PDB file of N, CA, C and O in Angstrom:
ATOM      1  N   UNK A   1      90.578 100.978  84.116  1.00  0.00           N
ATOM      2  CA  UNK A   1      91.265  99.697  83.607  1.00  0.00           C
ATOM      3  C   UNK A   1      90.779  99.004  85.337  1.00  0.00           C
ATOM      4  O   UNK A   1      90.601  99.509  86.446  1.00  0.00           O
ATOM      5  N   UNK A   2      90.716  97.705  84.801  1.00  0.00           N
ATOM      6  CA  UNK A   2      90.194  97.152  86.769  1.00  0.00           C
ATOM      7  C   UNK A   2      90.504  96.212  86.741  1.00  0.00           C
ATOM      8  O   UNK A   2      90.608  95.249  85.981  1.00  0.00           O
ATOM      9  N   UNK A   3      90.815  96.750  88.435  1.00  0.00           N
ATOM     10  CA  UNK A   3      92.596  96.604  89.893  1.00  0.00           C
ATOM     11  C   UNK A   3      92.040  95.449  90.426  1.00  0.00           C
ATOM     12  O   UNK A   3      92.787  94.500  90.664  1.00  0.00           O
ATOM     13  N   UNK A   4      90.850  95.375  90.654  1.00  0.00           N
ATOM     14  CA  UNK A   4      90.006  94.005  91.123  1.00  0.00           C
ATOM     15  C   UNK A   4      89.631  93.209  91.011  1.00  0.00           C
ATOM     16  O   UNK A   4      88.465  93.249  90.620  1.00  0.00           O
ATOM     17  N   UNK A   5      90.360  91.573  91.286  1.00  0.00           N
ATOM     18  CA  UNK A   5      90.407  91.093  90.805  1.00  0.00           C
ATOM     19  C   UNK A   5      89.503  89.683  90.748  1.00  0.00           C
ATOM     20  O   UNK A   5      89.352  88.696  90.028  1.00  0.00           O
ATOM     21  N   UNK A   6      88.919  90.362  92.214  1.00  0.00           N
ATOM     22  CA  UNK A   6      88.009  89.378  93.057  1.00  0.00           C
ATOM     23  C   UNK A   6      88.536  89.393  94.496  1.00  0.00           C
ATOM     24  O   UNK A   6      89.649  89.385  95.023  1.00  0.00           O
ATOM     25  N   UNK A   7      86.854  89.427  95.036  1.00  0.00           N
ATOM     26  CA  UNK A   7      86.591  89.441  96.031  1.00  0.00           C
ATOM     27  C   UNK A   7      87.499  88.102  96.832  1.00  0.00           C
ATOM     28  O   UNK A   7      87.501  86.963  96.365  1.00  0.00           O
ATOM     29  N   UNK A   8      88.259  88.499  98.127  1.00  0.00           N
ATOM     30  CA  UNK A   8      88.776  87.317  98.832  1.00  0.00           C
ATOM     31  C   UNK A   8      87.818  86.681 100.031  1.00  0.00           C
ATOM     32  O   UNK A   8      87.579  87.050 101.181  1.00  0.00           O
ATOM     33  N   UNK A   9      87.378  85.545  99.224  1.00  0.00           N
ATOM     34  CA  UNK A   9      86.332  84.591 100.902  1.00  0.00           C
ATOM     35  C   UNK A   9      87.379  83.621 101.126  1.00  0.00           C
ATOM     36  O   UNK A   9      87.694  82.711 100.359  1.00  0.00           O
ATOM     37  N   UNK A  10      87.819  83.860 102.090  1.00  0.00           N
ATOM     38  CA  UNK A  10      88.055  82.181 102.920  1.00  0.00           C
ATOM     39  C   UNK A  10      88.064  82.332 104.006  1.00  0.00           C
ATOM     40  O   UNK A  10      87.572  83.398 104.376  1.00  0.00           O
ATOM     41  N   UNK A  11      88.489  81.595 104.854  1.00  0.00           N
ATOM     42  CA  UNK A  11      88.352  81.030 106.202  1.00  0.00           C
ATOM     43  C   UNK A  11      88.438  82.426 106.491  1.00  0.00           C
ATOM     44  O   UNK A  11      87.661  83.356 106.274  1.00  0.00           O
ATOM     45  N   UNK A  12      89.622  82.357 107.061  1.00  0.00           N
ATOM     46  CA  UNK A  12      90.136  83.739 107.424  1.00  0.00           C
ATOM     47  C   UNK A  12      90.406  84.702 107.399  1.00  0.00           C
ATOM     48  O   UNK A  12      91.283  85.283 108.037  1.00  0.00           O
ATOM     49  N   UNK A  13      89.370  85.243 106.300  1.00  0.00           N
ATOM     50  CA  UNK A  13      88.950  86.031 106.227  1.00  0.00           C
ATOM     51  C   UNK A  13      87.708  86.586 106.383  1.00  0.00           C
ATOM     52  O   UNK A  13      87.227  87.664 106.734  1.00  0.00           O
ATOM     53  N   UNK A  14      87.332  85.484 106.001  1.00  0.00           N
ATOM     54  CA  UNK A  14      85.643  85.610 107.133  1.00  0.00           C
ATOM     55  C   UNK A  14      85.880  85.802 108.413  1.00  0.00           C
ATOM     56  O   UNK A  14      85.199  86.633 109.015  1.00  0.00           O
ATOM     57  N   UNK A  15      86.875  85.082 109.068  1.00  0.00           N
ATOM     58  CA  UNK A  15      87.801  85.278 110.179  1.00  0.00           C
ATOM     59  C   UNK A  15      87.710  86.808 110.974  1.00  0.00           C
ATOM     60  O   UNK A  15      87.369  87.007 112.139  1.00  0.00           O
ATOM     61  N   UNK A  16      88.093  87.721 110.039  1.00  0.00           N
ATOM     62  CA  UNK A  16      88.382  88.817 110.365  1.00  0.00           C
ATOM     63  C   UNK A  16      87.505  89.691 110.584  1.00  0.00           C
ATOM     64  O   UNK A  16      87.564  90.511 111.500  1.00  0.00           O
ATOM     65  N   UNK A  17      86.152  89.548 109.342  1.00  0.00           N
ATOM     66  CA  UNK A  17      84.932  90.172 108.936  1.00  0.00           C
ATOM     67  C   UNK A  17      83.943  89.786 110.126  1.00  0.00           C
ATOM     68  O   UNK A  17      83.021  90.429 110.628  1.00  0.00           O
ATOM     69  N   UNK A  18      84.449  88.517 110.406  1.00  0.00           N
ATOM     70  CA  UNK A  18      83.447  88.370 111.751  1.00  0.00           C
ATOM     71  C   UNK A  18      83.814  89.223 113.063  1.00  0.00           C
ATOM     72  O   UNK A  18      82.978  89.499 113.923  1.00  0.00           O
ATOM     73  N   UNK A  19      85.504  89.704 113.128  1.00  0.00           N
ATOM     74  CA  UNK A  19      85.614  90.094 114.418  1.00  0.00           C
ATOM     75  C   UNK A  19      85.520  91.816 113.743  1.00  0.00           C
ATOM     76  O   UNK A  19      85.311  92.686 114.589  1.00  0.00           O
ATOM     77  N   UNK A  20      85.667  92.255 112.328  1.00  0.00           N
ATOM     78  CA  UNK A  20      85.999  93.390 112.455  1.00  0.00           C
ATOM     79  C   UNK A  20      84.864  93.386 111.000  1.00  0.00           C
ATOM     80  O   UNK A  20      85.221  93.104 109.856  1.00  0.00           O
ATOM     81  N   UNK A  21      83.703  93.707 111.348  1.00  0.00           N
ATOM     82  CA  UNK A  21      82.611  93.391 110.252  1.00  0.00           C
ATOM     83  C   UNK A  21      82.770  94.696 109.202  1.00  0.00           C
ATOM     84  O   UNK A  21      82.088  94.758 108.179  1.00  0.00           O
ATOM     85  N   UNK A  22      83.785  95.773 109.585  1.00  0.00           N
ATOM     86  CA  UNK A  22      84.120  96.548 108.657  1.00  0.00           C
ATOM     87  C   UNK A  22      85.135  96.405 107.403  1.00  0.00           C
ATOM     88  O   UNK A  22      85.146  97.221 106.481  1.00  0.00           O
ATOM     89  N   UNK A  23      85.854  95.451 107.461  1.00  0.00           N
ATOM     90  CA  UNK A  23      86.908  95.458 106.821  1.00  0.00           C
ATOM     91  C   UNK A  23      86.883  93.876 105.564  1.00  0.00           C
ATOM     92  O   UNK A  23      86.822  92.754 106.066  1.00  0.00           O
ATOM     93  N   UNK A  24      86.918  93.979 104.570  1.00  0.00           N
ATOM     94  CA  UNK A  24      87.424  93.085 103.595  1.00  0.00           C
ATOM     95  C   UNK A  24      88.524  92.898 102.943  1.00  0.00           C
ATOM     96  O   UNK A  24      89.473  93.681 102.979  1.00  0.00           O
ATOM     97  N   UNK A  25      88.485  91.791 102.259  1.00  0.00           N
ATOM     98  CA  UNK A  25      89.206  91.306 101.565  1.00  0.00           C
ATOM     99  C   UNK A  25      89.530  90.959 100.117  1.00  0.00           C
ATOM    100  O   UNK A  25      88.610  90.227  99.752  1.00  0.00           O
ATOM    101  N   UNK A  26      90.481  91.148  99.008  1.00  0.00           N
ATOM    102  CA  UNK A  26      90.306  91.682  97.394  1.00  0.00           C
ATOM    103  C   UNK A  26      91.388  91.080  96.723  1.00  0.00           C
ATOM    104  O   UNK A  26      92.166  92.034  96.697  1.00  0.00           O
ATOM    105  N   UNK A  27      91.792  90.439  96.336  1.00  0.00           N
ATOM    106  CA  UNK A  27      92.667  89.970  95.409  1.00  0.00           C
ATOM    107  C   UNK A  27      92.914  91.424  94.001  1.00  0.00           C
ATOM    108  O   UNK A  27      92.005  91.746  93.236  1.00  0.00           O
ATOM    109  N   UNK A  28      94.312  92.060  93.990  1.00  0.00           N
ATOM    110  CA  UNK A  28      93.802  93.026  93.329  1.00  0.00           C
ATOM    111  C   UNK A  28      94.660  92.534  92.013  1.00  0.00           C
ATOM    112  O   UNK A  28      94.756  91.307  92.001  1.00  0.00           O
ATOM    113  N   UNK A  29      95.196  93.067  91.094  1.00  0.00           N
ATOM    114  CA  UNK A  29      96.569  93.518  90.287  1.00  0.00           C
ATOM    115  C   UNK A  29      97.451  93.941  90.930  1.00  0.00           C
ATOM    116  O   UNK A  29      97.209  94.697  91.870  1.00  0.00           O
ATOM    117  N   UNK A  30      98.757  93.565  90.597  1.00  0.00           N
ATOM    118  CA  UNK A  30     100.359  93.821  91.349  1.00  0.00           C
ATOM    119  C   UNK A  30     100.753  95.643  91.690  1.00  0.00           C
ATOM    120  O   UNK A  30     101.286  96.414  92.487  1.00  0.00           O
ATOM    121  N   UNK A  31      99.862  95.515  90.129  1.00  0.00           N
ATOM    122  CA  UNK A  31     100.199  97.099  89.593  1.00  0.00           C
ATOM    123  C   UNK A  31      99.664  98.071  90.611  1.00  0.00           C
ATOM    124  O   UNK A  31     100.305  99.074  90.928  1.00  0.00           O
ATOM    125  N   UNK A  32      98.718  97.832  91.022  1.00  0.00           N
ATOM    126  CA  UNK A  32      97.242  98.409  91.731  1.00  0.00           C
ATOM    127  C   UNK A  32      98.148  99.102  92.714  1.00  0.00           C
ATOM    128  O   UNK A  32      98.855  98.446  93.480  1.00  0.00           O
ATOM    129  N   UNK A  33      98.139 100.489  92.704  1.00  0.00           N
ATOM    130  CA  UNK A  33      98.402 101.009  94.358  1.00  0.00           C
ATOM    131  C   UNK A  33      97.046 101.089  95.233  1.00  0.00           C
ATOM    132  O   UNK A  33      96.131 100.267  95.191  1.00  0.00           O
ATOM    133  N   UNK A  34      97.115 102.390  96.129  1.00  0.00           N
ATOM    134  CA  UNK A  34      96.271 101.748  97.155  1.00  0.00           C
ATOM    135  C   UNK A  34      94.894 102.832  96.992  1.00  0.00           C
ATOM    136  O   UNK A  34      93.744 102.611  97.369  1.00  0.00           O
ATOM    137  N   UNK A  35      95.502 104.233  96.207  1.00  0.00           N
ATOM    138  CA  UNK A  35      94.460 104.883  95.709  1.00  0.00           C
ATOM    139  C   UNK A  35      93.535 105.065  94.903  1.00  0.00           C
ATOM    140  O   UNK A  35      92.686 105.956  94.915  1.00  0.00           O
ATOM    141  N   UNK A  36      93.777 103.635  93.679  1.00  0.00           N
ATOM    142  CA  UNK A  36      93.153 103.051  93.111  1.00  0.00           C
ATOM    143  C   UNK A  36      92.726 101.912  93.626  1.00  0.00           C
ATOM    144  O   UNK A  36      92.246 101.409  92.610  1.00  0.00           O
ATOM    145  N   UNK A  37      92.591 101.312  94.281  1.00  0.00           N
ATOM    146  CA  UNK A  37      92.315 100.049  95.187  1.00  0.00           C
ATOM    147  C   UNK A  37      91.003 100.813  95.670  1.00  0.00           C
ATOM    148  O   UNK A  37      89.866 100.373  95.500  1.00  0.00           O
ATOM    149  N   UNK A  38      91.316 102.022  96.297  1.00  0.00           N
ATOM    150  CA  UNK A  38      90.138 102.722  96.958  1.00  0.00           C
ATOM    151  C   UNK A  38      89.020 103.478  96.074  1.00  0.00           C
ATOM    152  O   UNK A  38      87.848 103.182  96.309  1.00  0.00           O
ATOM    153  N   UNK A  39      89.197 104.083  95.441  1.00  0.00           N
ATOM    154  CA  UNK A  39      88.746 104.528  93.879  1.00  0.00           C
ATOM    155  C   UNK A  39      87.576 103.535  93.768  1.00  0.00           C
ATOM    156  O   UNK A  39      86.482 103.669  94.317  1.00  0.00           O
ATOM    157  N   UNK A  40      88.105 102.148  92.690  1.00  0.00           N
ATOM    158  CA  UNK A  40      87.658 101.445  93.099  1.00  0.00           C
ATOM    159  C   UNK A  40      86.391 100.681  93.510  1.00  0.00           C
ATOM    160  O   UNK A  40      85.352 100.423  92.903  1.00  0.00           O
ATOM    161  N   UNK A  41      86.902 100.363  94.950  1.00  0.00           N
ATOM    162  CA  UNK A  41      85.671 100.060  96.044  1.00  0.00           C
ATOM    163  C   UNK A  41      84.807 100.866  95.990  1.00  0.00           C
ATOM    164  O   UNK A  41      83.616 100.621  95.802  1.00  0.00           O
ATOM    165  N   UNK A  42      85.362 102.055  96.168  1.00  0.00           N
ATOM    166  CA  UNK A  42      83.615 103.145  96.194  1.00  0.00           C
ATOM    167  C   UNK A  42      83.105 103.121  95.260  1.00  0.00           C
ATOM    168  O   UNK A  42      81.902 103.375  95.319  1.00  0.00           O
ATOM    169  N   UNK A  43      83.595 102.866  94.133  1.00  0.00           N
ATOM    170  CA  UNK A  43      82.733 103.009  92.564  1.00  0.00           C
ATOM    171  C   UNK A  43      81.891 101.974  92.342  1.00  0.00           C
ATOM    172  O   UNK A  43      80.867 102.103  91.670  1.00  0.00           O
ATOM    173  N   UNK A  44      82.275 100.824  92.913  1.00  0.00           N
ATOM    174  CA  UNK A  44      81.927  99.197  92.900  1.00  0.00           C
ATOM    175  C   UNK A  44      80.590  98.640  94.067  1.00  0.00           C
ATOM    176  O   UNK A  44      79.572  97.954  93.970  1.00  0.00           O
ATOM    177  N   UNK A  45      81.131  99.210  94.890  1.00  0.00           N
ATOM    178  CA  UNK A  45      80.173  98.983  96.321  1.00  0.00           C
ATOM    179  C   UNK A  45      78.852  99.981  96.740  1.00  0.00           C
ATOM    180  O   UNK A  45      77.744  99.737  97.218  1.00  0.00           O
ATOM    181  N   UNK A  46      79.870 101.820  96.111  1.00  0.00           N
ATOM    182  CA  UNK A  46      79.053 102.820  96.814  1.00  0.00           C
ATOM    183  C   UNK A  46      79.263 101.998  98.295  1.00  0.00           C
ATOM    184  O   UNK A  46      78.752 101.035  98.867  1.00  0.00           O
ATOM    185  N   UNK A  47      80.187 102.851  98.513  1.00  0.00           N
ATOM    186  CA  UNK A  47      81.087 102.498  99.847  1.00  0.00           C
ATOM    187  C   UNK A  47      81.950 103.448 100.050  1.00  0.00           C
ATOM    188  O   UNK A  47      82.405 103.917  99.007  1.00  0.00           O
ATOM    189  N   UNK A  48      82.700 104.320 101.905  1.00  0.00           N
ATOM    190  CA  UNK A  48      83.513 105.107 102.064  1.00  0.00           C
ATOM    191  C   UNK A  48      84.104 104.487 102.658  1.00  0.00           C
ATOM    192  O   UNK A  48      83.936 104.002 103.777  1.00  0.00           O
ATOM    193  N   UNK A  49      85.230 104.417 101.630  1.00  0.00           N
ATOM    194  CA  UNK A  49      87.193 103.808 102.211  1.00  0.00           C
ATOM    195  C   UNK A  49      87.347 104.521 103.124  1.00  0.00           C
ATOM    196  O   UNK A  49      87.285 105.741 102.975  1.00  0.00           O
ATOM    197  N   UNK A  50      87.585 103.956 104.300  1.00  0.00           N
ATOM    198  CA  UNK A  50      88.583 104.761 105.055  1.00  0.00           C
ATOM    199  C   UNK A  50      89.585 104.398 105.172  1.00  0.00           C
ATOM    200  O   UNK A  50      90.019 105.215 105.984  1.00  0.00           O
ATOM    201  N   UNK A  51      90.867 103.319 104.844  1.00  0.00           N
ATOM    202  CA  UNK A  51      91.747 102.689 104.950  1.00  0.00           C
ATOM    203  C   UNK A  51      92.067 101.742 103.989  1.00  0.00           C
ATOM    204  O   UNK A  51      91.166 100.927 103.794  1.00  0.00           O
ATOM    205  N   UNK A  52      93.196 101.581 103.248  1.00  0.00           N
ATOM    206  CA  UNK A  52      93.540  99.753 102.669  1.00  0.00           C
ATOM    207  C   UNK A  52      95.104  99.419 102.705  1.00  0.00           C
ATOM    208  O   UNK A  52      96.132 100.089 102.605  1.00  0.00           O
ATOM    209  N   UNK A  53      94.864  98.357 102.852  1.00  0.00           N
ATOM    210  CA  UNK A  53      96.570  97.315 103.805  1.00  0.00           C
ATOM    211  C   UNK A  53      96.085  96.908 102.169  1.00  0.00           C
ATOM    212  O   UNK A  53      95.037  96.656 101.574  1.00  0.00           O
ATOM    213  N   UNK A  54      97.806  97.037 101.813  1.00  0.00           N
ATOM    214  CA  UNK A  54      98.217  95.823 100.355  1.00  0.00           C
ATOM    215  C   UNK A  54      99.399  94.583 101.116  1.00  0.00           C
ATOM    216  O   UNK A  54     100.105  94.653 102.122  1.00  0.00           O
ATOM    217  N   UNK A  55      99.211  93.622 100.208  1.00  0.00           N
ATOM    218  CA  UNK A  55     100.277  92.427 100.810  1.00  0.00           C
ATOM    219  C   UNK A  55     100.800  91.920  99.852  1.00  0.00           C
ATOM    220  O   UNK A  55     100.387  90.772 100.014  1.00  0.00           O
ATOM    221  N   UNK A  56     101.478  91.875  98.844  1.00  0.00           N
ATOM    222  CA  UNK A  56     102.220  91.235  98.017  1.00  0.00           C
ATOM    223  C   UNK A  56     102.667  89.532  98.533  1.00  0.00           C
ATOM    224  O   UNK A  56     103.171  89.352  99.642  1.00  0.00           O
ATOM    225  N   UNK A  57     102.473  88.688  97.832  1.00  0.00           N
ATOM    226  CA  UNK A  57     102.452  87.929  97.927  1.00  0.00           C
ATOM    227  C   UNK A  57     103.440  86.519  96.526  1.00  0.00           C
ATOM    228  O   UNK A  57     102.934  86.145  95.468  1.00  0.00           O
ATOM    229  N   UNK A  58     104.722  86.120  97.024  1.00  0.00           N
ATOM    230  CA  UNK A  58     105.581  85.372  95.527  1.00  0.00           C
ATOM    231  C   UNK A  58     105.074  84.109  95.399  1.00  0.00           C
ATOM    232  O   UNK A  58     104.606  83.584  96.409  1.00  0.00           O
ATOM    233  N   UNK A  59     105.072  83.562  94.449  1.00  0.00           N
ATOM    234  CA  UNK A  59     104.944  83.000  93.963  1.00  0.00           C
ATOM    235  C   UNK A  59     105.873  81.955  93.958  1.00  0.00           C
ATOM    236  O   UNK A  59     107.080  82.093  93.757  1.00  0.00           O
ATOM    237  N   UNK A  60     104.864  80.149  94.347  1.00  0.00           N
ATOM    238  CA  UNK A  60     105.905  79.033  95.143  1.00  0.00           C
ATOM    239  C   UNK A  60     106.088  78.137  94.365  1.00  0.00           C
ATOM    240  O   UNK A  60     105.305  78.124  93.415  1.00  0.00           O
ATOM    241  N   UNK A  61     106.747  77.456  94.393  1.00  0.00           N
ATOM    242  CA  UNK A  61     107.718  76.331  93.637  1.00  0.00           C
ATOM    243  C   UNK A  61     106.491  75.191  93.842  1.00  0.00           C
ATOM    244  O   UNK A  61     105.531  75.708  94.413  1.00  0.00           O
ATOM    245  N   UNK A  62     106.335  74.112  93.596  1.00  0.00           N
ATOM    246  CA  UNK A  62     105.438  73.196  93.605  1.00  0.00           C
ATOM    247  C   UNK A  62     105.686  72.161  93.151  1.00  0.00           C
ATOM    248  O   UNK A  62     105.551  72.040  91.933  1.00  0.00           O
ATOM    249  N   UNK A  63     106.117  71.081  93.901  1.00  0.00           N
ATOM    250  CA  UNK A  63     105.767  69.312  92.993  1.00  0.00           C
ATOM    251  C   UNK A  63     105.383  68.689  93.677  1.00  0.00           C
ATOM    252  O   UNK A  63     105.338  68.889  94.891  1.00  0.00           O
ATOM    253  N   UNK A  64     104.759  67.173  92.724  1.00  0.00           N
ATOM    254  CA  UNK A  64     104.455  66.186  92.721  1.00  0.00           C
ATOM    255  C   UNK A  64     104.607  65.122  92.280  1.00  0.00           C
ATOM    256  O   UNK A  64     104.892  65.113  91.082  1.00  0.00           O
ATOM    257  N   UNK A  65     104.511  63.887  92.918  1.00  0.00           N
ATOM    258  CA  UNK A  65     104.749  62.759  92.400  1.00  0.00           C
ATOM    259  C   UNK A  65     103.296  62.045  91.357  1.00  0.00           C
ATOM    260  O   UNK A  65     102.222  61.749  91.882  1.00  0.00           O
ATOM    261  N   UNK A  66     103.582  61.877  89.823  1.00  0.00           N
ATOM    262  CA  UNK A  66     102.672  60.848  89.156  1.00  0.00           C
ATOM    263  C   UNK A  66     103.248  60.001  88.696  1.00  0.00           C
ATOM    264  O   UNK A  66     104.476  59.918  88.724  1.00  0.00           O
ATOM    265  N   UNK A  67     102.496  59.199  88.179  1.00  0.00           N
ATOM    266  CA  UNK A  67     102.501  58.071  86.903  1.00  0.00           C
ATOM    267  C   UNK A  67     103.423  58.311  86.278  1.00  0.00           C
ATOM    268  O   UNK A  67     104.404  57.583  86.125  1.00  0.00           O
ATOM    269  N   UNK A  68     103.225  59.447  85.793  1.00  0.00           N
ATOM    270  CA  UNK A  68     103.999  59.995  84.610  1.00  0.00           C
ATOM    271  C   UNK A  68     105.609  59.881  84.640  1.00  0.00           C
ATOM    272  O   UNK A  68     106.442  59.710  83.750  1.00  0.00           O
ATOM    273  N   UNK A  69     105.728  60.108  86.572  1.00  0.00           N
ATOM    274  CA  UNK A  69     106.947  60.782  86.962  1.00  0.00           C
ATOM    275  C   UNK A  69     106.669  62.036  87.645  1.00  0.00           C
ATOM    276  O   UNK A  69     105.564  62.570  87.548  1.00  0.00           O
ATOM    277  N   UNK A  70     107.732  62.590  88.412  1.00  0.00           N
ATOM    278  CA  UNK A  70     107.684  64.572  88.925  1.00  0.00           C
ATOM    279  C   UNK A  70     107.288  65.127  88.223  1.00  0.00           C
ATOM    280  O   UNK A  70     107.923  65.082  87.169  1.00  0.00           O
ATOM    281  N   UNK A  71     105.957  66.082  88.215  1.00  0.00           N
ATOM    282  CA  UNK A  71     105.789  66.986  87.927  1.00  0.00           C
ATOM    283  C   UNK A  71     106.272  68.442  88.514  1.00  0.00           C
ATOM    284  O   UNK A  71     105.708  68.519  89.605  1.00  0.00           O
ATOM    285  N   UNK A  72     106.805  69.260  88.373  1.00  0.00           N
ATOM    286  CA  UNK A  72     107.248  70.848  88.623  1.00  0.00           C
ATOM    287  C   UNK A  72     106.349  71.760  88.105  1.00  0.00           C
ATOM    288  O   UNK A  72     105.661  71.696  87.086  1.00  0.00           O
ATOM    289  N   UNK A  73     106.454  72.652  88.981  1.00  0.00           N
ATOM    290  CA  UNK A  73     105.610  74.347  88.816  1.00  0.00           C
ATOM    291  C   UNK A  73     105.713  74.882  89.175  1.00  0.00           C
ATOM    292  O   UNK A  73     106.857  75.106  89.571  1.00  0.00           O
ATOM    293  N   UNK A  74     104.407  75.966  89.564  1.00  0.00           N
ATOM    294  CA  UNK A  74     104.605  77.167  90.393  1.00  0.00           C
ATOM    295  C   UNK A  74     103.536  77.724  90.003  1.00  0.00           C
ATOM    296  O   UNK A  74     103.195  77.944  88.841  1.00  0.00           O
ATOM    297  N   UNK A  75     102.732  78.073  91.410  1.00  0.00           N
ATOM    298  CA  UNK A  75     101.835  78.978  91.444  1.00  0.00           C
ATOM    299  C   UNK A  75     102.081  80.519  91.262  1.00  0.00           C
ATOM    300  O   UNK A  75     103.014  81.246  91.603  1.00  0.00           O
ATOM    301  N   UNK A  76     101.131  80.703  90.729  1.00  0.00           N
ATOM    302  CA  UNK A  76     101.307  82.774  90.490  1.00  0.00           C
ATOM    303  C   UNK A  76     101.531  82.982  91.542  1.00  0.00           C
ATOM    304  O   UNK A  76     101.765  82.130  92.400  1.00  0.00           O
ATOM    305  N   UNK A  77     101.500  84.459  91.726  1.00  0.00           N
ATOM    306  CA  UNK A  77     102.061  85.539  92.409  1.00  0.00           C
ATOM    307  C   UNK A  77     100.965  86.483  92.614  1.00  0.00           C
ATOM    308  O   UNK A  77     100.344  86.595  91.557  1.00  0.00           O
ATOM    309  N   UNK A  78     100.517  87.148  93.469  1.00  0.00           N
ATOM    310  CA  UNK A  78      99.292  87.934  93.668  1.00  0.00           C
ATOM    311  C   UNK A  78      99.549  88.711  94.276  1.00  0.00           C
ATOM    312  O   UNK A  78     100.713  88.680  94.676  1.00  0.00           O
ATOM    313  N   UNK A  79      98.799  89.716  94.670  1.00  0.00           N
ATOM    314  CA  UNK A  79      98.526  91.176  95.880  1.00  0.00           C
ATOM    315  C   UNK A  79      97.068  90.978  96.006  1.00  0.00           C
ATOM    316  O   UNK A  79      96.124  90.708  95.263  1.00  0.00           O
ATOM    317  N   UNK A  80      97.367  91.329  97.790  1.00  0.00           N
ATOM    318  CA  UNK A  80      95.912  90.886  97.839  1.00  0.00           C
ATOM    319  C   UNK A  80      95.626  92.466  98.857  1.00  0.00           C
ATOM    320  O   UNK A  80      96.612  92.971  99.394  1.00  0.00           O
ATOM    321  N   UNK A  81      94.326  93.083  99.021  1.00  0.00           N
ATOM    322  CA  UNK A  81      94.204  94.429  99.470  1.00  0.00           C
ATOM    323  C   UNK A  81      93.366  93.986 100.614  1.00  0.00           C
ATOM    324  O   UNK A  81      92.338  93.348 100.385  1.00  0.00           O
ATOM    325  N   UNK A  82      93.725  94.274 101.828  1.00  0.00           N
ATOM    326  CA  UNK A  82      92.084  94.809 102.927  1.00  0.00           C
ATOM    327  C   UNK A  82      91.569  96.387 102.780  1.00  0.00           C
ATOM    328  O   UNK A  82      92.297  97.375 102.690  1.00  0.00           O
ATOM    329  N   UNK A  83      90.685  96.365 102.781  1.00  0.00           N
ATOM    330  CA  UNK A  83      89.436  97.326 102.481  1.00  0.00           C
ATOM    331  C   UNK A  83      88.823  97.394 104.255  1.00  0.00           C
ATOM    332  O   UNK A  83      88.086  96.612 104.856  1.00  0.00           O
ATOM    333  N   UNK A  84      89.527  98.733 104.729  1.00  0.00           N
ATOM    334  CA  UNK A  84      88.569  99.278 106.037  1.00  0.00           C
ATOM    335  C   UNK A  84      87.372 100.305 105.179  1.00  0.00           C
ATOM    336  O   UNK A  84      87.497 101.091 104.240  1.00  0.00           O
ATOM    337  N   UNK A  85      86.308  99.911 105.920  1.00  0.00           N
ATOM    338  CA  UNK A  85      85.084 101.001 105.372  1.00  0.00           C
ATOM    339  C   UNK A  85      84.921 101.350 106.810  1.00  0.00           C
ATOM    340  O   UNK A  85      85.384 100.811 107.815  1.00  0.00           O
ATOM    341  N   UNK A  86      83.584 103.141 106.549  1.00  0.00           N
ATOM    342  CA  UNK A  86      83.380 103.142 107.322  1.00  0.00           C
ATOM    343  C   UNK A  86      82.779 102.974 108.734  1.00  0.00           C
ATOM    344  O   UNK A  86      83.217 101.827 108.831  1.00  0.00           O
ATOM    345  N   UNK A  87      82.273 103.118 109.667  1.00  0.00           N
ATOM    346  CA  UNK A  87      81.874 102.816 110.961  1.00  0.00           C
ATOM    347  C   UNK A  87      80.366 102.548 110.227  1.00  0.00           C
ATOM    348  O   UNK A  87      79.623 103.371 109.692  1.00  0.00           O
ATOM    349  N   UNK A  88      80.177 100.898 110.426  1.00  0.00           N
ATOM    350  CA  UNK A  88      78.490 100.985 109.798  1.00  0.00           C
ATOM    351  C   UNK A  88      78.076 100.666 108.679  1.00  0.00           C
ATOM    352  O   UNK A  88      76.947 100.214 108.490  1.00  0.00           O
ATOM    353  N   UNK A  89      78.994 100.871 107.720  1.00  0.00           N
ATOM    354  CA  UNK A  89      79.028 100.010 105.976  1.00  0.00           C
ATOM    355  C   UNK A  89      79.408  98.753 106.016  1.00  0.00           C
ATOM    356  O   UNK A  89      80.353  98.274 106.643  1.00  0.00           O
ATOM    357  N   UNK A  90      78.639  98.228 105.324  1.00  0.00           N
ATOM    358  CA  UNK A  90      78.492  96.759 104.814  1.00  0.00           C
ATOM    359  C   UNK A  90      78.746  96.303 103.335  1.00  0.00           C
ATOM    360  O   UNK A  90      77.852  96.728 102.604  1.00  0.00           O
ATOM    361  N   UNK A  91      79.885  95.417 102.540  1.00  0.00           N
ATOM    362  CA  UNK A  91      79.579  94.777 101.456  1.00  0.00           C
ATOM    363  C   UNK A  91      79.031  93.827 101.513  1.00  0.00           C
ATOM    364  O   UNK A  91      79.251  93.463 102.668  1.00  0.00           O
ATOM    365  N   UNK A  92      78.116  92.735 100.829  1.00  0.00           N
ATOM    366  CA  UNK A  92      76.901  91.601 100.789  1.00  0.00           C
ATOM    367  C   UNK A  92      77.476  91.343  98.957  1.00  0.00           C
ATOM    368  O   UNK A  92      76.884  91.703  97.939  1.00  0.00           O
ATOM    369  N   UNK A  93      79.090  90.446  99.104  1.00  0.00           N
ATOM    370  CA  UNK A  93      78.734  90.058  98.128  1.00  0.00           C
ATOM    371  C   UNK A  93      78.446  88.737  97.635  1.00  0.00           C
ATOM    372  O   UNK A  93      78.977  88.374  96.585  1.00  0.00           O
ATOM    373  N   UNK A  94      77.710  88.017  98.232  1.00  0.00           N
ATOM    374  CA  UNK A  94      76.669  87.651  97.723  1.00  0.00           C
ATOM    375  C   UNK A  94      75.120  87.674  97.203  1.00  0.00           C
ATOM    376  O   UNK A  94      74.565  86.577  97.149  1.00  0.00           O
ATOM    377  N   UNK A  95      74.450  88.714  96.856  1.00  0.00           N
ATOM    378  CA  UNK A  95      73.627  89.551  96.910  1.00  0.00           C
ATOM    379  C   UNK A  95      73.506  89.364  95.469  1.00  0.00           C
ATOM    380  O   UNK A  95      72.401  89.494  94.942  1.00  0.00           O
ATOM    381  N   UNK A  96      74.196  89.169  95.011  1.00  0.00           N
ATOM    382  CA  UNK A  96      73.892  88.908  93.378  1.00  0.00           C
ATOM    383  C   UNK A  96      74.053  87.933  92.314  1.00  0.00           C
ATOM    384  O   UNK A  96      74.169  87.995  91.090  1.00  0.00           O
ATOM    385  N   UNK A  97      74.004  86.554  93.618  1.00  0.00           N
ATOM    386  CA  UNK A  97      74.106  85.534  93.114  1.00  0.00           C
ATOM    387  C   UNK A  97      72.735  84.743  92.523  1.00  0.00           C
ATOM    388  O   UNK A  97      72.844  83.643  91.980  1.00  0.00           O
TER     389      UNK A  97
END
């Protein structure tokens, strides 16, 4: 079962990776635990994972005014994982574009 949904390539995560070149972020399934995330990153990218930190984010309510009236909704909840690799190893997300 695939626990990693997509790599997290945002401005904030890029700053973290520039500061510490062995840290990378991923959006993962909410039911995934740290061991499952570690095994999948090692299998997909052929690297050695030293540490995994996870964070859960709740979905936020949003509303906006349109011509048809007020539209209400909710953004989805998600889980983020920041993976620390062994010193000297890197992941290139753009290699197969």
